[in-house]
N, C-alpha and C positions, 0 to 999 in steps of 0.2 A: 951243106946240110948238117944238122945237128946229129950227133950220135945219141943213142938212148941215154948213156951216162951223162953227157953234157946237158941233154934236155931236162933230166931229172934235177940236175944241179941248178939249172936256170929257173926251173919251177920253184924249187926251195928258196931261191933268192928273190922271188917275186914275180915270175912270169905270169902266173895266174892272177893273183891279187896280193899275195904275201900275207903271212899270218904271224911270223915270228921275228923277222929282221926289222931293225929300226930304221927310221929316217936318218938324215944327217944328224950326228950326235949333238945334243944340246950344248950350248956354250954357257959357262958360268955355273950357277948353283944347280945341283941335281934335284933339288926340291923347289916346287913353285906352289904358291898359295893364291888362289883367286877367292876373294872374300866379299860377300855382300850382294852378289848377283842373283837374279832370279834364274834358276836352272831349269831348262826344258830338257829333261832326260831323254825324251822321245821314246821311252818305253811305252808299250801299247796301253792306252787308257791311264797313264800316270799323270797326276796333276803337277803343275809347275811347283818347284821348291823355292819359296821366296827367301831372300836374305841368306843364301846358303854359303857354305865354305866348301871349296873343291881343292883338295891337295893332290899334287902330282909328284910322284917319285920317279925320276928318270923319264921314261916314255909311257908310264902307266898311271892311271887314276888310282890313288891310294885311299881317298876319302871323299864322300859326298854327304854332307850333314848340315844341319842348321848351324849358322855361325854363332858360336857361344864360347866364351872363355878365351884365354890367350891363344893366338895362332901359333902353330909350329914355326920354327926358323926356316927361312928360305926366301927366294925372290917373291916379293909381294906384288900382286896386281889388284888394284882397287876396282871391284866390280859393282859398287853401289850405283843403283839406277841403271844397271845394264842387264842384258840377257845373255846367258851362256847356253849353247846348244852344240850338238855334234857337228863336225865339219860336213860340208855338202859333198854329194856325189853327183857327177854328170855321167849319166848312163849311156851316152852316145857321143863319142868324140872321134875325130880322125886326127891323130897326133902327128904333126909334121916331123919328118926326118929326111935324110938325103935319099932314101929309097922312095919315100912319098913324092919328093920333088922330081924324081926321074920320070914320073908320069907326064910332066909338063913338056911341051915341045922344046927342042934344044934352043931355039932362039929366045924363048922366054926365060931359060936358065942361064944364058950367057952372061958372064961377068958378075953374077951374084955370088956372095960368099956361101959357104956350106951352112947348113942349118944346125944351130947349137941347141942341144937338149935343154940346158938351163933356161935359155931365152924362151923356149916354148912352154916351160912349166911355170915360170914366174907369174904370168897373168892368172893362172888357176889359183895359186897360193894367195895372191893379193885379193882374190874375190872369195876366199873362204872355201875353195874346192880342195878337199883333201883326198879324193879318190875319183878316178875316171875309168871309163870302160871304152877302150880303143877298139873300134869295130872294123878296122882294116889293117890288121897287124902284119908286119913284115919282120924279117930277121933283125932289122934295125930297131923295131919296136921292142923286141926282147931285150936288146941292149939298153934301151931307155928305162925299161922297168927295173933292170938290174942296177943301173946307175942310181935310181932312187932308193932302192932297198938296201944298197950297200953304203949309202951316204955320200956318193960322189956328186949327186945332184939333189937340190932341195925342191921337192915337188910332191904331188899327190901320188898315192899308190896307183899303179897302172895295171888294170886287168886287160888282157889281150884276147881277141877272138880271131880265129882263122876264118877267112871268107871262102865259101864254095858257091860257084855259079855254074850255069850251063855253058855251052860252047857255041860261039866264042863268048867269053865273059864280058859283061858290060865294062868292067874296070880291069882291063888287061894290065897285068903287073901287080895288081892287088889281090885278085881272086884266083882260086884254083878252078880252072874250067874242067868240067866232067860231062861226059856224054851218055853215061849208062849207069844203072844201079851199081854194077860191080866197080866202076870207076869211082862212084860217089863213096862207096864203103871204103875203098882204098884211100881216098883223100882224107876221110875221117881218121883212119888208122895212122896215116902219115902225120896228121896234125897232132894226134895223141903222142906219137913218138917224139915229136919236136917239143912236147911239153905243154901244149894247149889244153885248156879245160873247157873252152867254149867254141862253138861252131856257129858262124853266121851264114844263113842260107840266103840266096839272092834270086832275083826275079826270073832269070832265064832257065832255071831248072825245070825239066819236065816232071810230071807228077810222080812217076815211078822212081826216078832218081832222087827226088826230094824225100819221098817216103823211106827210101833205102838209107839216105844220109841220116834222117832223124832216128830211125831204128838202130843203126849202127852206133850213133853217138849215145843214145839212151842206154844201150847195152854196156857201154864203156863208162857210164857215169858222167858223161859230158853233157852240158846243157846246150840247147839249140835255140837260137833267136834269129830274127831277121825279117825279110820281106815275105809276103804271101806270093807264091809263084804266079806269074801271069797265066800259066797253063790251067789254073783252076777257076778262071772267070766263068761265072754261070753256075758253078758248083763249089763254092768256097769251102763248104763243110769238108770236102775231101782232104784238105790240108790240115785240118784240126784233129791231129792224132796225138796219143800220149807221147810226150817228149818234145812237142813243139811248144816251147815255154814262154816265148815273148815275141810280140809283134812290135817292131821298132818305130813305126809311124802310124798315126791315125790315117794318114793319106793312103796307106796300103789298103785300108778298108774302102776308101773312096774309089779306088781302082776297081773294086769288086761290086760297085753300085752304080749302074749306068745312069740312074736318075737322081742319085744322091739323096734318097728319100729317107724319112724317119723309120719306116717299116724295116728297111734294110739295117739301119742302125740298131734297132731293137733285136733283130735276128742275130746280128754279129755279136751283140753284147751277151746274148744267151749262149751262143756258140763258144765264146771265149770263157765265160764263167764255167760252163760245164766241162770244158777241156782243161781248165786251170792255166790258161794262157794269159799272161799279164800284158800290159801296154805301156809304152812310152810314147805319148802323143806327138811330141815335137811340134807344138802349135806355132811357135815363133818361126820355125823353119818354113812352114807353109806360108806364113805372112810375108817373110822375106822373098820367097819365090814369086809371090804376086807383085810385091813392090818392084823387084828388079825387072820383071816382065813389062811393067808399066813404064819404068824409067830408072836410070842409074843415079838420079839426083840424091836420093836418100842415102845410098851406099857411099857416094863420094863425100857426103857431109858427115859420115859416121866418125865421131871423134876418136873412137877406140881403134881405128885403123892403124894408128901410129904404133900400136903394140904388136902388129903383125910383122913377120919377116917381109922385107920389101918385095921379094920375088913373089910371095903369095898375095900380098896386097895388089901388086901389079896385075897378077893373073885374074883377080876378081874384077878389076876394072877394064882391062884391055882385052880380055878374052872371056867375057861373061856369056855363058851358054844361054841363060834365060833371056838376056837382052838380044842376043843374036837370033834366037828362034821366035822372037815375039811376034804374035799376030793378034788381032782383036779377038779371035775365037779362043786362043790359048789364055789370054788375059781374063776373059769372062769365065772360062773354066776354072782357072786358079782362084778367082775370087769366090766362086761357089765352093771350092774345096776348103778354103779358109773357114767358111761358115759351117760346112759339113763337119770338119774336124772338131770344132768347138762343141757342136751338138753331140758328136760321138763321145767326146771326153766326158761330158755331163751325164749322158745316158749310161756309159760304162761305170761311172762312179755310183750312180743310183742302183745299178745292178750288182754292185759289190766286186767288180773286177779291179784288182790292184793296179795302180798306175804309179810310175816312177818318173822322175824329172830327167830329161835328156834334151840335148840341144842340137845334135848333129854339128857340133863345133867344127869349123873349117869349111862347112858349106858356106858359100858367099853370104855375108851378112852376119854370120854366127861367129863373133870374135871369141876365141877361147877364154873361159873364165867369166868375162862380162856377160855373156849371153845367158848364163844360168839364171840371173836375176830377172831377165825378161821372161824366161819360161816359167819361173815360179809365179809371177804375176799373171801371165796368160792363163795358166791352169786355174788359178783362183777366179779370174774373170769368166772362165768357161763354166764355172759352177761348182768346182771342188772347194771344200772348206780349207781354210788356212792350215789347220792342223793336219789334214790329209795331204796337202801339198808338201808341207815340211817333212812328214813321214816319208813321202816319196822321194825326198832328197837326202834322207839320213838312214832310218831304220830299214826300210824296205829294200833299198839296194844292197845293204849288207846281207840281208836274208837271202835275196835272190842270188847273189854272188857266192854265198856259202861262207861268209866271214863274220857272221853275226856274233860269234863268241869273242871276236877281236875288236870290233868297232861298230858304229852305227847308232849306239846309245851311250849315255853318260852313266856308267856303272863302275864300281870298284873292280879293278883288274883289267879293264879295257884300255885300249890305246888312247893316249891323250892327243887326239886330233880334234880340236875344238875351235869354235868361233865365238867371239865375244862381241855382241851388238850393242849399239847405243840406244836402241828402241825396240819395242815389243813386236816381233814378227807375227805373233798370233793375232794381234790387233790390226796390223797392216803389213803385208808382205813386202812393201817397198822398203821396210826397215832392214831387209837382208843386205842392202847396199851400205848401211851405216855400220861398217865394220870397225870396231875399236882395236881389234887385234886378232891374230890367229895363233893357235897353239898347234904346232905340227911335230908330232912325235916327241912331245915334251918341250919343244923349243918355242919360246915366246917371241912372236914377231909383232911388235906394236905398229899402229897405223903409220907412224912416221917412217919406220923401216920399210914397210910395204910400199909406201909412196916413193921412197928413194929408189927402191929396186925398179919400180915401173918407170920412173923418170930416166934412169940410166938406160933402160931398155929402149925407150922411145928415142933417146939421144943417139944411141948406136944405130937404130934403124934409119933415123933421119940422115945420119952421116953417109950411110950406104946409098940411100935414095938420091942424095945430092951429088954423089960421085958418079952416078949412072943415070944421067938424064935420058928420058924415054918419051917417045911421042904418045899422045893421048892421055 
């Protein structure tokens, strides 16, 4: 257990999200100049800046201006014909570590190597993800965040949320199980002492305990996010109190609507808007739940599986909960939820409820890093504008996490966590995959280096898998 002093030190080093510490120190020139790109600053209502010059000093943006006159000395990046925007945030991940792996049955863990932090972070960086929100944090998660902020690992900023559930918790080992309002308040106080700024509430909390958790967290300046408790089915509005800040799946609303009807969607949108409760719809997660309930064929064929730790990839295929529990009735229900979630995302957008991009990465099918591009496209296909989707992956997460002064937009003084694309994402969100390079804390990572890092990761994983043949 962390002492108060150690917890405060961990928070300052990046347990929450980090505001002052740098990523791994840039190599080579301390000044970098990107010239000629169209800059999407992602400031609210700001127009793109064509043929711009962006100068980075160390890990900070020093200039954003029209490219005119001689460029200052430094590492030059040719941005002509390209688009520059803030790095992406995935607002719902489960970051693997050895504590996370302990949830797996012992036979599933036997013989596999320990989980290396850098290997878990590389796919995020290679996909332009420069910040993640880990919603099942453990002590090991605190260590991973500190590794990034102190430069021992090259990866996205990591915000960690402590999970609180009822008794017994659904995810034993990940969640703190509480059975009463007083226990719930104490769990919040414990999390604060350990340095956490965010509390994730889960499905088995009774209403009184849920309300106590939200009230205690709000009084301590901590933000609350998570599931809608199962206990409020039939009276959903009871959960929507001040301090309940974010619902992390559109599917949570589906659980509150027996008929999955549009009238309920409109009611939920009004409820969320009035309470100031944002949404991360995780549309791709619902799609993958449906696909795996139908068959594991698509999952087996997923080319990005080679970037997963072999133990985790094996668990997805050999012990897949959705496939194991598949019935025609569940398949039909999940198919209807996929449609419901899309309608809900569209209606929430029309109602003005802010939505952020999140993938539930490490849920089977959601390969870290790669899955964010699927979610960006899914949100646009559901009816959000490309500009709103991009805001939900850049500016809005920074605002919600409370780090908007440090990142989330391209402005002088902010952190140089940027993505350079070969095509215009405002015209076609599939362009977010066309990454020319990533700037992480002022360090330029061109496409060739990103690809080399991914290839080395895939090679290591393949060697492990080959040495441990397994049935199925």
